[in-house]
NUDOPA-210036 format. One record per residue (C-alpha): residue in one letter; x negated, y, z negated. Coordinates in steps of 0.5 Angstrom, whole numbers, padded with zeros to 4 digits, always signed. Layout:
<recs>
AXYZ
...
</recs>
This chain:
<recs>
M+0029+0027-0005
L+0024+0022-0003
A+0020+0027+0001
A+0014+0031-0002
D+0017+0038+0000
A+0019+0042-0006
A+0023+0047-0002
Q+0027+0041+0001
Q+0028+0037-0005
R+0031+0043-0009
T+0035+0045-0003
I+0038+0038-0001
S+0039+0036-0008
A+0043+0042-0011
A+0047+0042-0005
S+0048+0034-0004
Y+0048+0032-0012
A+0055+0033-0013
T+0058+0031-0006
V+0054+0024-0007
G+0056+0023-0014
D+0052+0021-0020
S+0054+0014-0021
A+0053+0012-0013
L+0046+0016-0013
W+0044+0012-0019
I+0046+0005-0017
F+0042+0007-0010
A+0036+0010-0013
E+0036+0004-0018
R+0036-0001-0012
E+0030+0002-0009
G+0026+0003-0015
C+0026+0010-0015
T+0030+0013-0020
S+0024+0016-0023
I+0023+0020-0017
V+0030+0022-0016
G+0030+0024-0024
S+0024+0028-0023
V+0027+0032-0017
L+0034+0033-0020
L+0031+0036-0027
A+0027+0041-0022
A+0033+0042-0018
V+0039+0043-0022
D+0041+0050-0025
N+0042+0047-0032
P+0038+0040-0033
A+0042+0039-0039
V+0048+0037-0036
L+0044+0031-0032
P+0046+0024-0035
S+0040+0022-0040
R+0038+0016-0036
W+0035+0021-0030
T+0030+0024-0036
E+0029+0017-0039
S+0027+0014-0033
A+0022+0020-0031
K+0019+0020-0038
K+0018+0013-0038
V+0014+0012-0031
A+0010+0018-0033
E+0008+0015-0039
Q+0007+0009-0036
L+0002+0012-0031
R-0002+0016-0036
L-0004+0009-0039
Y-0005+0006-0032
L-0010+0012-0030
E-0013+0012-0037
Q-0015+0005-0035
L-0017+0007-0028
D-0022+0012-0031
R-0025+0008-0036
V-0026+0003-0030
A-0029+0008-0026
A-0034+0011-0031
A-0036+0004-0033
F-0038+0002-0026
A-0041+0009-0024
Q-0046+0008-0030
E-0048+0002-0026
G-0048+0005-0019
I-0042+0002-0017
P-0037+0007-0013
L-0030+0006-0014
V-0024+0008-0010
A-0017+0009-0012
L-0013+0006-0006
K-0005+0007-0004
N-0001+0010-0010
S-0006+0010-0015
G-0011+0015-0011
I-0005+0019-0009
A-0003+0019-0016
R-0010+0021-0019
G-0012+0026-0013
V-0006+0028-0009
Y+0001+0028-0012
R+0000+0030-0019
D+0008+0029-0021
L+0007+0022-0024
A+0014+0021-0025
G+0014+0021-0018
C+0009+0016-0017
P+0012+0009-0019
M+0007+0003-0018
G+0007-0004-0021
D-0001-0004-0021
V-0007+0000-0020
D-0011-0002-0013
T-0018+0000-0012
L-0024-0002-0007
V-0031-0003-0008
A-0036-0005-0003
P-0037-0013-0002
Q-0044-0013-0005
H-0042-0010-0011
F-0036-0015-0012
R-0039-0020-0017
R-0042-0015-0021
A-0036-0011-0021
H-0032-0017-0023
E-0037-0018-0029
L-0036-0011-0031
M-0028-0012-0031
K-0029-0018-0036
Q-0034-0014-0041
L-0028-0008-0041
G-0023-0014-0043
F-0020-0015-0037
E-0018-0022-0035
L-0017-0026-0028
G-0010-0027-0026
D-0006-0028-0020
R+0001-0027-0017
S+0000-0030-0010
P+0003-0036-0008
F-0004-0039-0006
E-0006-0040-0014
M-0013-0038-0014
T-0016-0040-0020
D-0023-0038-0020
I-0027-0032-0017
E-0030-0035-0011
E-0024-0037-0008
A-0021-0030-0010
E-0027-0027-0007
R-0026-0030+0000
H-0019-0028+0000
G-0021-0021-0001
G-0021-0019-0008
A-0019-0021-0015
E-0013-0019-0020
Y-0014-0018-0027
T-0009-0016-0033
L-0010-0012-0039
A-0005-0011-0045
L-0004-0004-0046
A-0002+0000-0052
D+0005+0000-0051
G+0006-0007-0050
S+0006-0008-0043
T+0001-0011-0038
L-0003-0008-0033
W-0005-0011-0027
F-0011-0008-0024
E-0013-0010-0017
L-0020-0010-0015
Q-0021-0011-0007
W-0027-0011-0002
R-0022-0011+0003
P-0018-0005+0004
V-0012-0008+0006
A-0013-0016+0006
G-0006-0018+0010
R-0006-0025+0013
W-0003-0022+0019
I-0008-0017+0020
R-0015-0019+0022
A-0021-0017+0018
D-0024-0014+0024
Q-0018-0009+0024
E-0019-0006+0017
P-0024-0001+0016
P-0030-0003+0013
A-0031-0002+0006
D-0038+0001+0006
E-0036+0006+0011
L-0029+0008+0007
I-0033+0009+0001
A-0039+0013+0004
R-0034+0018+0007
S-0030+0018+0000
V-0029+0024-0004
P-0029+0026-0011
I-0023+0027-0015
A-0024+0032-0021
G-0024+0030-0028
T-0026+0022-0026
A-0031+0018-0023
A-0026+0015-0019
R-0026+0017-0012
L-0021+0018-0006
L-0021+0016+0001
A-0022+0021+0006
P-0016+0024+0009
E-0016+0020+0015
D-0018+0014+0012
N-0013+0015+0007
L-0007+0015+0012
L-0010+0010+0016
Q-0010+0005+0010
V-0003+0007+0007
C-0001+0006+0014
L-0004-0001+0015
H-0001-0003+0008
T+0006-0001+0010
A+0005-0005+0016
K+0003-0011+0011
H+0009-0011+0008
S+0013-0011+0015
Y+0016-0004+0013
V+0022-0006+0009
R+0019-0012+0004
A+0018-0010-0003
P+0017-0005-0006
G+0021-0003+0001
F+0023+0004+0003
R+0018+0007-0003
L+0012+0005+0001
H+0014+0011+0006
T+0013+0016+0001
D+0005+0014+0001
V+0005+0017+0008
D+0009+0023+0007
R+0005+0025+0001
I-0002+0024+0004
V+0001+0028+0011
R+0004+0034+0007
H-0002+0035+0002
C-0008+0033+0005
A-0012+0036+0011
I-0012+0031+0017
D-0016+0031+0023
W-0011+0028+0027
D-0016+0027+0033
V-0021+0023+0028
F-0015+0019+0026
C-0013+0017+0032
V-0020+0015+0035
R-0020+0011+0029
V-0013+0008+0030
E-0015+0006+0037
H-0022+0003+0035
L-0019-0002+0031
K-0013-0003+0036
V-0008-0002+0031
R-0004+0003+0035
T+0003-0001+0034
A+0002-0002+0027
V+0001+0005+0025
F+0006+0008+0030
L+0011+0005+0026
S+0008+0007+0020
L+0009+0014+0022
E+0015+0014+0026
I+0019+0012+0020
P+0018+0017+0015
A+0018+0022+0021
S+0025+0020+0022
L+0028+0020+0015
L+0023+0024+0011
A+0022+0029+0016
T+0014+0028+0015
P+0011+0033+0019
I+0007+0029+0024
P+0005+0032+0030
R+0009+0030+0037
E+0002+0029+0041
V+0000+0024+0036
M+0006+0020+0036
D+0006+0020+0044
R-0002+0018+0044
L+0000+0012+0039
N+0006+0010+0043
H+0003+0006+0048
A+0008+0001+0049
P+0015+0005+0048
A+0020-0001+0050
K+0016-0006+0045
H+0017+0000+0039
R+0024+0001+0041
L+0025-0006+0040
M+0022-0007+0033
L+0025+0000+0030
R+0032-0003+0032
W+0030-0010+0029
L+0028-0006+0023
A+0034-0002+0023
R+0038-0009+0023
V+0034-0013+0018
G+0035-0006+0013
L+0030-0001+0011
F+0033-0001+0004
G+0035-0006-0001
P+0028-0009-0002
E+0029-0015-0006
A+0034-0017+0000
R+0032-0023+0004
K+0030-0019+0011
W+0027-0025+0015
S+0028-0032+0017
K+0021-0036+0018
L+0021-0035+0025
G+0024-0028+0025
Y+0018-0026+0020
I+0013-0029+0025
G+0015-0026+0031
F+0016-0019+0028
N+0009-0020+0026
L+0006-0022+0032
L+0009-0016+0036
L+0005-0012+0031
Y-0001-0013+0035
D-0003-0008+0041
T-0005-0014+0046
W-0003-0022+0046
G-0011-0023+0046
G-0010-0020+0039
V-0005-0025+0037
V-0009-0031+0039
R-0015-0028+0035
A-0011-0027+0029
V-0009-0034+0029
F-0015-0037+0031
P-0021-0033+0029
E-0028-0034+0030
S-0031-0040+0027
D-0036-0036+0023
W-0030-0032+0019
M-0027-0039+0018
V-0033-0042+0015
K-0033-0036+0010
R-0026-0035+0009
Y-0024-0042+0007
G-0031-0044+0004
I-0032-0049+0010
R-0038-0054+0009
Y-0038-0058+0015
R-0037-0054+0022
L-0035-0061+0025
T-0028-0060+0020
L-0027-0053+0024
P-0021-0056+0028
L-0018-0059+0021
W-0018-0052+0018
Y-0015-0049+0024
L-0009-0053+0023
V-0009-0051+0015
R-0009-0044+0017
A-0003-0045+0022
F+0000-0048+0017
Q-0001-0043+0012
L+0001-0037+0017
L+0008-0041+0019
F+0010-0044+0012
K+0007-0040+0006
R+0010-0033+0005
A+0005-0028+0002
R+0007-0024-0004
T+0005-0017-0001
</recs>
């Protein structure tokens, strides 16, 4: 049901719904945060939607209405930015819902994610305030001002919506901004924006297909493939692959250039195996540079559980160990833990380089003992 293949959805859903049972399906879908996706599929798959319990229809309607409000704000911000000459790119599910997969009930999301160029970040922040957004923060790092937020890679804002809910709107200049993903392993924002494509009916833009797929693959890796929002993350990969024309050679070249073959291989292998996402076998073979390590990591993910996103998945040491294995080489591990001094100065706002050894200890402490929200 989660695979974005309409024919497969109808065939499997109609055949299996009665066998699985409505109650079991609801409990499982609710735990995975995808009742609206399943509800939307069921409404299209069963011969008589009126026989479905109303909770499926209500869930699909609620999410669709919520996303309409979210995307209205995305369009409003993008239009205001465009007047100032600032391109705004919709990332992840925000971009998928706005420009790739238009079944809004099938795209549940907790916030809107966007990307701007680093040189436009401060002006974009001022425009967000003018539009009524307030600076907020849900991370464990308790960022209190725009300077600190900028060093982390972006800022979060809140806005009260017409239905009484609160929208969280992320404005990033780093396209991934994971603690365990080195900044030099992220595609530069300027390059992504230069290659981005327009979305009909809005000033917001969408990453080029190869960039879009790479970004969601790295985002899935950032969540260790299983942490909240959990399995639903893998639908991002599935929808981009199914609904966008991917130049697979270009995609692989970019993956190899950034040295993120392991992270991307796992992000492709999971939906290919469980959602039948049509990823060419030669692409998987090309990225599978360390088969034994990848088999180990896939078994590890199976053991901690691909489902149940709110369950505790890792011990501290297990979480650190798994993330270290995501690097293509051990040299990459060392550079991740001990980045170049210029990056440290900018990231931590260091005033005196003589204190760098102390700041490397601070970084090691944060990596070991502070767990990120995302």
